C-alpha positions as CSV (number, residue, x, y, z in Angstrom):
1,M,0.0,0.0,0.0
2,E,1.3,3.5,-0.8
3,N,2.6,5.5,2.1
4,F,-0.2,8.0,3.0
5,Q,2.0,10.3,5.1
6,T,4.7,10.5,2.4
7,R,2.2,11.5,-0.3
8,N,0.3,13.9,2.0
9,K,2.9,15.6,4.2
10,S,0.9,18.8,4.3
11,K,-2.2,17.0,5.6
12,T,-0.7,15.2,8.6
13,E,-1.2,18.3,10.9
14,D,-4.9,17.5,10.8
15,F,-4.3,14.1,12.5
16,P,-5.0,14.1,16.3
17,K,-1.7,14.3,18.1
18,E,-2.5,11.1,20.1
19,T,-3.1,9.1,16.9
20,S,-1.4,5.7,17.2
21,P,0.5,3.8,14.4
22,V,-2.5,1.4,14.1
23,D,-4.8,4.4,13.6
24,I,-2.5,5.9,11.0
25,K,-2.7,2.6,9.1
26,L,-6.5,2.6,9.3
27,L,-6.6,6.2,8.0
28,E,-4.3,5.2,5.1
29,L,-6.8,2.4,4.2
30,V,-9.8,4.7,4.4
31,I,-8.2,7.3,2.0
32,V,-6.9,4.7,-0.5
33,T,-10.2,2.9,-0.5
34,L,-12.1,6.1,-1.1
35,R,-10.0,7.0,-4.0
36,K,-10.1,3.6,-5.6
37,T,-13.9,3.1,-5.2
38,I,-14.7,6.5,-6.6
39,A,-12.2,5.9,-9.5
40,S,-14.0,2.6,-10.3
41,L,-17.2,4.6,-11.0
42,H,-15.6,6.1,-14.1
43,E,-18.0,5.8,-17.1
44,S,-20.8,4.4,-14.9
45,D,-24.4,5.4,-15.4
46,P,-25.6,8.4,-13.3
47,D,-28.0,6.4,-11.1
48,S,-25.3,3.9,-10.1
49,I,-22.9,6.7,-9.2
50,M,-25.6,8.6,-7.2
51,Q,-26.6,5.4,-5.3
52,Y,-22.9,4.7,-4.5
53,V,-22.3,8.3,-3.3
54,Q,-25.3,8.0,-1.0
55,R,-23.9,4.8,0.3
56,I,-20.5,6.4,1.1
57,I,-22.2,9.4,2.8
58,S,-24.3,7.1,5.0
59,S,-21.1,5.5,6.3
60,E,-20.6,8.0,9.1
61,K,-18.1,6.1,11.2
62,V,-15.8,5.8,8.2
63,L,-16.0,9.4,7.2
64,K,-15.5,10.6,10.7
65,L,-12.0,9.1,10.6
66,L,-10.9,11.5,7.8
67,P,-8.8,14.5,8.7
68,K,-10.8,17.7,8.6
69,S,-9.1,18.9,5.3
70,F,-10.0,15.6,3.6
71,Q,-13.6,15.8,4.9
72,K,-13.9,19.2,3.2
73,N,-12.3,17.9,0.0
74,Y,-14.7,15.0,-0.2
75,D,-17.7,17.2,0.6
76,G,-16.7,19.0,-2.5
77,I,-16.2,15.9,-4.6
78,F,-19.6,14.5,-3.5
79,E,-21.2,17.8,-4.5
80,I,-19.5,17.6,-7.9
81,L,-20.6,14.0,-8.6
82,T,-24.2,14.8,-7.4
83,H,-24.4,17.8,-9.7
84,E,-23.0,16.0,-12.7
85,T,-25.3,13.0,-12.3
86,S,-28.4,15.3,-11.8
87,V,-27.8,17.2,-15.0
88,S,-26.8,14.2,-17.1
89,S,-29.2,12.9,-19.7
90,G,-28.4,9.3,-18.7
91,T,-25.1,8.9,-20.5
92,P,-22.1,7.5,-18.5
93,I,-20.2,9.9,-16.4
94,D,-16.6,10.7,-17.4
95,L,-14.5,11.4,-14.3
96,F,-12.0,13.2,-16.5
97,N,-14.7,15.6,-17.8
98,L,-16.5,17.2,-14.9
99,P,-17.1,20.8,-16.0
100,V,-18.4,22.1,-12.6
101,V,-15.0,21.2,-10.9
102,T,-13.7,24.6,-12.1
103,L,-15.9,26.2,-9.4
104,Y,-14.0,24.4,-6.6
105,N,-10.8,25.2,-4.8
106,E,-7.3,23.7,-5.6
107,Q,-7.4,21.2,-2.7
108,V,-10.6,19.6,-4.2
109,K,-9.1,19.6,-7.6
110,A,-5.9,18.0,-6.3
111,E,-7.9,15.2,-4.6
112,L,-9.8,14.6,-7.7
113,K,-6.5,14.1,-9.6
114,E,-5.5,11.5,-7.0
115,I,-8.7,9.7,-7.7
116,Q,-8.2,10.0,-11.5
117,A,-4.7,8.5,-11.1
118,Y,-6.3,5.2,-10.0
119,I,-8.6,4.9,-13.0
120,N,-6.1,3.2,-15.3
121,K,-4.6,1.2,-12.5
122,L,-7.7,-0.7,-11.4
123,G,-8.4,-2.8,-14.5
124,G,-11.8,-4.5,-14.6
125,M,-11.6,-6.7,-11.5
126,F,-12.4,-4.1,-8.8
127,D,-15.8,-4.3,-7.1
128,P,-16.4,-0.9,-5.3
129,H,-19.4,-2.2,-3.3
130,A,-17.4,-5.2,-1.9
131,Q,-14.4,-3.0,-1.2
132,W,-16.5,-0.4,0.6
133,A,-18.4,-3.1,2.6
134,D,-15.0,-4.6,3.7
135,L,-13.8,-1.1,4.8
136,V,-17.0,-0.4,6.8
137,E,-16.6,-3.8,8.6
138,I,-12.9,-3.1,9.4
139,V,-13.8,0.4,10.8
140,Q,-16.8,-1.0,12.8
141,R,-14.6,-3.7,14.4
142,N,-11.9,-1.2,15.3
143,F,-14.7,1.0,16.8
144,T,-16.0,-2.0,18.8
145,K,-12.5,-2.9,20.0
146,N,-11.8,0.7,21.2
147,K,-15.1,0.9,23.1
148,A,-14.6,-2.5,24.6
149,N,-11.1,-1.4,25.8
150,E,-12.6,1.7,27.3
151,L,-15.0,-0.5,29.3
152,V,-12.2,-2.7,30.5
153,V,-10.2,0.4,31.7
154,A,-13.3,1.7,33.5
155,L,-13.7,-1.7,35.2
156,D,-10.1,-1.7,36.3
157,K,-10.6,1.8,37.8
158,N,-13.7,0.7,39.7
159,A,-15.9,3.3,38.0
160,N,-19.4,3.7,39.2
161,L,-22.3,1.7,37.7
162,E,-23.8,4.6,35.7
163,D,-20.4,5.2,33.9
164,L,-20.0,1.5,33.3
165,M,-23.4,1.1,31.8
166,K,-22.8,4.1,29.6
167,K,-19.6,2.6,28.2
168,F,-21.2,-0.8,27.8
169,K,-24.1,0.7,25.7
170,E,-21.5,2.4,23.5
171,I,-20.2,-1.0,22.4
172,E,-21.6,-2.0,19.0
173,P,-21.1,-5.4,17.5
174,P,-19.6,-5.8,14.0
175,T,-22.4,-5.2,11.5
176,A,-21.3,-6.6,8.1
177,K,-23.5,-9.3,6.7
178,K,-20.6,-11.3,5.2
179,S,-19.3,-12.5,8.5
180,V,-22.7,-13.8,9.4
181,S,-23.9,-15.1,6.1
182,R,-20.9,-17.4,5.8
183,K,-22.3,-19.5,8.7
184,D,-24.9,-20.8,6.3
185,R,-24.0,-23.1,3.5
186,I,-23.7,-21.7,0.0
187,K,-26.9,-22.5,-2.0
188,T,-27.7,-22.9,-5.6
189,A,-30.7,-21.2,-7.0
190,D,-32.6,-24.5,-7.1
191,Q,-31.7,-25.2,-3.4
192,L,-32.9,-21.7,-2.5
193,I,-36.2,-22.3,-4.3
194,T,-36.6,-25.6,-2.5
195,D,-36.0,-24.1,0.9
196,L,-38.5,-21.2,0.2
197,N,-41.1,-23.7,-0.9
198,I,-40.6,-25.7,2.3
199,A,-40.9,-22.6,4.4
200,N,-44.0,-21.5,2.6
201,A,-45.6,-24.9,2.3
202,G,-49.4,-24.7,2.2
203,K,-49.4,-20.9,2.2
204,S,-50.9,-18.6,-0.3
205,A,-48.8,-15.8,-1.7
206,L,-49.9,-12.9,0.5
207,R,-51.0,-9.6,-1.1
208,F,-52.8,-6.9,0.8
209,S,-55.8,-5.0,-0.6
210,S,-56.1,-1.2,-0.5
211,G,-59.9,-1.6,-0.4
212,L,-60.0,0.1,-3.8
213,P,-60.4,-2.7,-6.4
214,T,-59.4,-0.5,-9.4
215,L,-56.1,0.4,-7.7
216,D,-55.5,-3.2,-6.7
217,R,-56.2,-4.3,-10.3
218,G,-53.6,-1.8,-11.6
219,Y,-50.8,-3.4,-9.4
220,T,-51.9,-7.0,-9.8
221,N,-50.1,-9.0,-12.5
222,Q,-51.5,-12.1,-14.2
223,Y,-51.5,-15.2,-12.0
224,E,-51.0,-13.1,-8.8
225,T,-53.5,-12.9,-5.9
226,M,-55.5,-9.6,-6.1
227,G,-54.0,-6.9,-4.0
228,F,-52.1,-3.6,-3.8
229,I,-48.9,-4.6,-2.1
230,S,-47.0,-7.7,-1.2
231,P,-44.7,-8.4,1.8
232,G,-41.2,-7.2,0.9
233,Q,-42.4,-4.4,-1.4
234,F,-41.9,-0.7,-0.8
235,I,-44.5,1.6,-2.4
236,V,-44.3,5.4,-2.3
237,V,-47.5,7.4,-2.4
238,M,-46.9,11.0,-3.3
239,G,-48.7,14.2,-4.2
240,P,-48.6,17.9,-3.7
241,T,-50.0,19.4,-0.5
242,G,-53.8,19.1,-0.4
243,T,-54.2,16.1,-2.7
244,G,-55.0,13.8,0.2
245,K,-52.0,11.7,1.2
246,T,-53.2,11.5,4.8
247,S,-56.7,10.9,3.6
248,F,-55.4,8.0,1.6
249,T,-54.5,6.3,4.9
250,N,-58.1,6.7,5.9
251,T,-59.0,4.4,3.0
252,V,-56.2,1.8,3.2
253,T,-55.6,1.4,6.9
254,P,-58.9,-0.3,7.8
255,S,-58.7,-2.2,4.5
256,F,-55.3,-3.6,5.5
257,G,-56.6,-4.5,9.0
258,I,-59.6,-6.4,7.6
259,D,-57.5,-8.2,4.9
260,L,-55.0,-9.4,7.5
261,K,-57.8,-11.1,9.4
262,N,-59.3,-12.5,6.2
263,W,-55.9,-14.1,5.5
264,G,-56.2,-15.8,8.9
265,L,-53.5,-13.6,10.5
266,K,-55.8,-12.7,13.5
267,D,-52.9,-11.6,15.7
268,A,-50.7,-10.0,13.1
269,L,-50.1,-6.2,13.3
270,Q,-49.9,-3.2,11.1
271,V,-47.8,-0.2,12.1
272,L,-48.5,3.5,11.3
273,W,-45.7,5.9,12.0
274,H,-46.9,9.5,11.7
275,T,-45.3,12.9,12.1
276,E,-48.3,15.2,12.2
277,E,-51.7,15.4,13.9
278,E,-52.7,13.7,17.1
279,S,-53.0,9.9,17.1
280,I,-56.7,10.0,18.1
281,D,-57.5,12.3,15.1
282,K,-55.9,9.6,12.9
283,L,-58.0,6.9,14.5
284,K,-61.2,8.9,13.9
285,G,-60.2,9.1,10.2
286,F,-59.7,5.3,10.2
287,R,-63.1,5.0,11.9
288,M,-61.4,3.0,14.7
289,D,-62.4,5.2,17.6
290,Q,-64.7,3.7,20.2
291,K,-68.2,3.0,18.9
292,M,-67.0,3.5,15.3
293,K,-67.3,0.9,12.6
294,Y,-63.8,-0.4,12.6
295,H,-63.0,-0.2,16.3
296,H,-62.5,-4.0,16.4
297,L,-59.3,-3.5,14.3
298,A,-57.7,-1.1,16.8
299,N,-56.0,-3.9,18.8
300,N,-54.0,-4.9,15.6
301,L,-52.9,-1.4,14.8
302,I,-49.7,0.1,16.3
303,I,-50.0,3.9,15.8
304,D,-46.8,5.8,16.8
305,A,-46.3,9.5,16.7
306,I,-42.6,9.4,16.1
307,G,-41.8,13.1,15.6
308,T,-38.9,13.2,13.2
309,S,-36.9,10.2,14.6
310,R,-35.7,7.2,12.5
311,K,-34.3,5.8,15.7
312,R,-37.8,5.8,17.2
313,M,-39.0,3.8,14.1
314,A,-36.4,1.1,14.7
315,E,-37.2,1.0,18.5
316,T,-40.9,0.5,17.8
317,L,-40.2,-2.5,15.6
318,Y,-37.7,-3.9,18.1
319,D,-40.3,-3.6,20.9
320,L,-42.8,-5.5,18.7
321,V,-40.2,-8.3,18.1
322,I,-39.5,-8.6,21.8
323,D,-43.3,-8.8,22.5
324,A,-43.8,-11.3,19.7
325,D,-41.0,-13.5,21.0
326,E,-42.6,-13.6,24.5
327,K,-46.0,-14.4,23.1
328,A,-44.7,-17.1,20.8
329,R,-42.8,-18.8,23.7
330,K,-45.8,-18.5,26.1
331,L,-48.4,-19.8,23.6
332,H,-46.1,-22.3,21.7
333,R,-46.9,-20.7,18.4
334,P,-44.7,-19.3,15.6
335,I,-43.3,-15.9,16.2
336,T,-44.5,-14.8,12.8
337,D,-48.1,-15.0,14.1
338,F,-47.5,-11.9,16.2
339,L,-45.3,-9.7,14.0
340,P,-46.2,-6.7,11.9
341,Y,-46.9,-7.4,8.2
342,I,-47.6,-3.9,7.0
343,C,-45.9,-0.6,7.9
344,Q,-47.0,2.9,6.8
345,L,-45.0,6.2,7.2
346,D,-46.8,9.5,7.0
347,Y,-44.6,11.2,5.8
348,L,-41.1,10.3,4.6
349,Q,-39.4,13.8,4.2
350,S,-40.2,14.7,7.8
351,I,-37.8,12.1,9.2
352,A,-34.3,13.6,10.0
353,E,-31.9,13.0,12.8
354,P,-29.9,15.9,14.2
355,G,-27.3,17.3,11.7
356,E,-28.9,15.7,8.6
357,D,-30.0,17.8,5.6
358,E,-33.2,16.8,3.9
359,K,-31.5,15.0,1.0
360,T,-29.3,12.9,3.3
361,A,-32.1,12.2,5.7
362,T,-34.6,11.0,3.0
363,A,-32.0,8.8,1.4
364,R,-31.2,7.1,4.8
365,T,-34.9,6.7,5.6
366,A,-35.6,5.2,2.2
367,E,-32.7,2.7,2.7
368,F,-33.9,2.0,6.2
369,L,-37.4,1.1,4.9
370,L,-36.3,-1.0,1.9
371,R,-33.2,-2.7,3.1
372,G,-34.1,-2.9,6.8
373,V,-37.9,-3.0,7.3
374,C,-39.1,-4.6,4.0
375,A,-36.3,-7.3,4.2
376,W,-36.8,-7.6,8.0
377,D,-33.1,-7.4,8.4
378,P,-31.8,-6.1,11.8
379,E,-28.3,-5.3,10.5
380,E,-29.7,-3.0,7.9
381,M,-32.1,-1.4,10.4
382,N,-29.1,-0.8,12.6
383,K,-27.0,0.6,9.8
384,F,-29.5,3.3,8.8
385,S,-31.1,4.0,12.2
386,G,-28.1,3.7,14.5
387,V,-30.0,1.4,16.9
388,D,-28.6,-2.1,17.3
389,F,-31.2,-4.8,18.3
390,R,-28.9,-6.8,20.6
391,A,-27.8,-3.6,22.5
392,Y,-31.4,-2.3,22.7
393,A,-33.1,-5.6,23.7
394,G,-30.3,-7.4,25.5
395,M,-31.0,-10.5,23.4
396,A,-30.2,-12.0,20.0
397,W,-32.5,-11.5,17.1
398,P,-35.1,-14.4,17.6
399,K,-35.2,-17.4,15.3
400,G,-38.1,-18.2,13.1
401,M,-38.2,-14.9,11.2
402,E,-35.8,-15.8,8.4
403,H,-38.5,-15.6,5.7
404,H,-40.6,-12.9,7.2
405,R,-41.0,-9.8,5.1
406,I,-42.9,-6.5,5.5
407,A,-45.1,-4.5,3.1
408,V,-44.2,-0.8,3.4
409,V,-46.2,2.2,2.2
410,A,-44.5,5.6,2.6
411,Y,-46.0,8.9,1.9
412,A,-43.9,11.6,0.2
413,Q,-44.3,15.3,-0.6
414,L,-43.5,17.1,-3.8
415,V,-41.5,20.2,-4.3
416,K,-43.8,23.2,-3.7
417,V,-44.8,25.1,-6.9
418,D,-46.8,28.3,-6.7
419,D,-47.1,30.0,-10.1
420,E,-49.5,30.3,-13.0
421,S,-48.3,26.9,-14.4
422,L,-50.2,25.2,-11.6
423,Y,-53.7,25.7,-13.0
424,Y,-55.2,24.9,-16.4
425,K,-56.3,27.9,-18.5
426,S,-57.6,27.0,-22.0
427,G,-56.3,29.1,-24.9
428,K,-53.3,30.4,-23.0
429,R,-50.0,30.3,-24.8
430,N,-47.5,27.6,-23.6
431,I,-50.3,25.6,-21.9
432,Q,-50.0,21.9,-22.8
433,V,-53.0,19.8,-22.2
434,S,-50.7,16.8,-21.5
435,D,-49.5,18.7,-18.4
436,F,-52.9,18.5,-16.9
437,A,-54.3,15.2,-18.0
438,I,-53.2,11.9,-19.5
439,L,-54.1,11.8,-23.2
440,D,-55.6,8.9,-25.3
441,E,-54.3,7.8,-28.7
442,K,-56.1,10.8,-30.2
443,D,-54.4,13.2,-27.9
444,Q,-57.7,13.8,-26.0
445,P,-57.8,14.0,-22.2
446,L,-58.9,10.7,-20.5
447,W,-60.9,12.7,-17.9
448,D,-63.0,15.8,-17.7
449,L,-60.6,18.8,-17.8
450,R,-61.9,22.1,-16.6
451,E,-60.7,25.7,-16.1
452,G,-58.5,26.0,-13.0
453,D,-57.8,22.3,-12.7
454,L,-54.5,21.3,-11.0
455,R,-51.6,20.2,-13.2
456,L,-50.0,16.7,-13.1
457,F,-46.8,16.0,-11.2
458,G,-44.2,13.3,-11.6
459,K,-41.7,11.5,-9.4
460,N,-38.9,13.8,-10.5
461,Q,-40.6,16.5,-8.5
462,M,-40.3,14.6,-5.2
463,R,-38.6,16.4,-2.4
464,G,-35.4,15.0,-1.0
465,S,-33.1,12.3,-2.4
466,G,-33.6,10.5,-5.7
467,I,-32.8,7.3,-3.7
468,I,-36.5,7.3,-2.7
469,A,-37.6,6.7,-6.3
470,Q,-34.8,4.3,-7.0
471,N,-35.7,2.1,-4.0
472,A,-39.5,2.1,-4.5
473,H,-41.0,-1.0,-6.2
474,A,-44.0,1.3,-7.2
475,I,-44.8,4.9,-7.1
476,V,-48.4,6.1,-6.8
477,I,-49.3,9.7,-7.4
478,L,-52.5,11.1,-5.9
479,H,-54.2,13.8,-8.0
480,R,-57.3,15.9,-7.3
481,S,-58.6,18.3,-9.9
482,V,-59.5,20.9,-7.3
483,P,-57.6,20.4,-4.1
484,Y,-57.9,24.0,-2.9
485,N,-60.8,26.4,-2.5
486,N,-63.2,23.5,-2.7
487,P,-66.1,24.3,-0.3
488,S,-68.5,21.6,1.0
489,K,-72.2,21.6,0.3
490,K,-75.1,19.6,1.8
491,D,-77.2,17.0,-0.1
492,D,-80.9,16.4,0.3
493,N,-80.2,14.3,3.4
494,G,-78.2,17.0,5.1
495,K,-74.8,15.3,4.5
496,S,-71.8,17.4,3.5
497,H,-69.9,16.7,0.3
498,L,-67.1,18.5,-1.5
499,S,-68.2,20.7,-4.4
500,D,-65.8,19.0,-6.8
501,T,-64.9,15.4,-6.1
502,R,-62.9,14.6,-9.2
503,A,-59.8,12.6,-8.4
504,R,-57.6,9.8,-9.7
505,I,-54.6,7.7,-8.7
506,L,-51.7,7.7,-11.3
507,F,-49.4,4.7,-11.7
508,D,-46.1,6.5,-12.1
509,K,-43.8,3.5,-11.6
510,A,-44.3,-0.2,-11.3
511,R,-41.3,-2.6,-11.4
512,T,-43.6,-5.5,-12.4
513,G,-45.5,-3.4,-14.9
514,S,-49.1,-2.1,-15.0
515,T,-51.7,-2.4,-17.7
516,M,-53.4,0.8,-16.5
517,A,-52.3,4.4,-16.7
518,Y,-54.5,5.5,-13.8
519,A,-57.4,4.5,-11.5
520,P,-60.4,6.9,-11.6
521,M,-61.5,7.9,-8.1
522,R,-63.8,10.2,-6.1
523,F,-62.5,12.2,-3.2
524,D,-65.2,13.2,-0.7
525,V,-66.2,13.6,2.9
526,Q,-66.7,10.4,4.9
527,S,-70.2,9.3,6.0
528,T,-69.0,10.2,9.6
529,Q,-68.5,13.8,8.3
530,L,-65.2,13.8,10.3
531,R,-62.7,13.3,7.5
532,A,-62.3,12.8,3.8
533,Q,-61.1,9.8,1.8
534,Y,-60.7,8.2,-1.6
535,Y,-63.7,6.3,-3.1
536,D,-63.5,3.8,-5.9
537,E,-66.5,5.0,-7.8
538,L,-66.0,2.7,-10.7
539,A,-66.0,-0.4,-8.4
540,E,-69.1,0.9,-6.5
541,R,-71.0,1.4,-9.7
542,A,-70.0,-2.1,-10.8
543,I,-71.5,-3.5,-7.5
544,Q,-74.7,-1.6,-8.1
545,A,-74.9,-2.9,-11.6
546,G,-74.3,-6.5,-10.5
547,I,-71.1,-6.7,-12.4
548,L,-68.7,-7.0,-9.4
549,K,-70.1,-9.8,-7.3
550,N,-67.2,-11.7,-5.6
551,F,-66.2,-9.3,-2.8
552,D,-66.0,-9.5,1.0
553,P,-69.3,-8.8,2.8
554,T,-67.5,-6.0,4.9
555,Y,-68.7,-3.6,2.2
556,Q,-72.0,-2.2,3.3
557,E,-72.1,1.4,2.1
558,S,-70.2,3.8,-0.1
559,G,-66.7,4.3,1.2
560,D,-66.4,0.9,2.9
561,P,-63.4,-1.2,1.8
562,I,-64.2,-3.4,-1.2
563,L,-62.0,-6.4,-0.6
564,P,-61.5,-9.7,-2.4
565,I,-62.6,-12.9,-0.7
566,R,-59.5,-14.7,0.6
567,E,-58.9,-18.5,0.7
568,S,-59.7,-20.3,3.9
569,V,-56.6,-20.8,6.1
570,N,-55.6,-24.1,7.8
571,P,-54.9,-23.0,11.4
572,L,-52.5,-26.0,11.8
573,E,-50.3,-25.3,8.7
574,E,-47.7,-23.4,10.7
575,Y,-47.1,-26.1,13.3
576,R,-44.4,-28.7,13.0
577,Y,-44.4,-31.9,15.0
């Protein structure tokens, strides 16, 4: 390995004076690995580079080892890469041709040249993800060793109990998956399929319904069970302020709760993390308050006002795992009977730990949800939340959850726009009808377009990091024609309704594809007159016409969930004798 101090004599003054030779060697490794891994991104596509940069930025322990001057240099390099990838049309990024670098100081330029020097040396056998994962593991083990040594010194000095516990809690175990995964035998694809079939023997492929059949249909592929989302999927629901993201939860939350029970998961949970409103106001919108229609579902809903804390999200899930483990042991049932199956976050961009800007925070939260929560992986939850299960719970991650997965729905806000381009005005120059409605093959709007209707939005207008869109299996965009200045009026029965109820749900992204461009909806006040929600008017008309017949009897009146009938479940299928 090249001598770091020799090549960077002017930088060593930034090193702490007490730095040991071992620490110097680790610093050398960090700098060289940084240079090599970034060099290996030469001529990569913009999305790959952006994803990798976000991965580096999220490795706080590694970056904190850098001398201050290097931290500033790499802040600049990350800014350069972020800018170039954001303005690129999708063509590979040439690290020798980064025009914006001229705006940065000589130290940043010099460090970029150090990176460029590695490009021709690496060849084609360098895996940046593996190299960075190895570095993260080495740094983590060094951190663990140092904290363990501090605890030993404190014990030798007979420190008081409070100080000892503080030092004990600072000890974090190594987190890289490689060291753990090697305990299991290597499997071929066929062996993996066989093991999964054994684990899922007798079970139907779970999918959870939104209670809006048209929306479910849009995200259900051929041969799949009808539903909106599957365990392990991460769906982002987005829209500008006022289009009803929170109201969407009023529709889907009771639907998920009923569907869980219909699948035979009578003790399974769903979790709602929220950052605004009081929890009781949310429950009234779900119609789960006492004496309301869906109060019987309240015991299976964990509603947690988390403020802005990603750590709190992880702690909530860890508490549920501890509780599920206790119930499983007491009742001699599988732990999966008592776990959460669905999690919702309202809303994504509000989550930020101290010191995080919105872009970094949203990227980490998206990674936490996809890699940690969806995959039900405690190491990934720890990586992106900073809360380790073993340290938090005082126990190992329980057995029996190896194949458990979570369906995650996260709500996201769009960049705020406030100008004349927001509203449709026929005959005005530069107004494109396609900006306000999806067009058919004859370039005609697929729905009624009126003066003053709100424009359409896309995932590229989402606030925060692009990692959100990259991680999502599907992106749903809520759209109301008149989300503002839409007063209510009373019908002949004295019930309030919005003056304009036109709405739709757009299918912006679907990894598995969608045969529909959008789902027509109605947005209106609930029958309780307390909140508003989305109504599947097309499905309700189909029921009235006798076309839609095979649905769960839970549906009694407009606005109730319209759910598919689920297969009967054998209550003994989980047991092994």
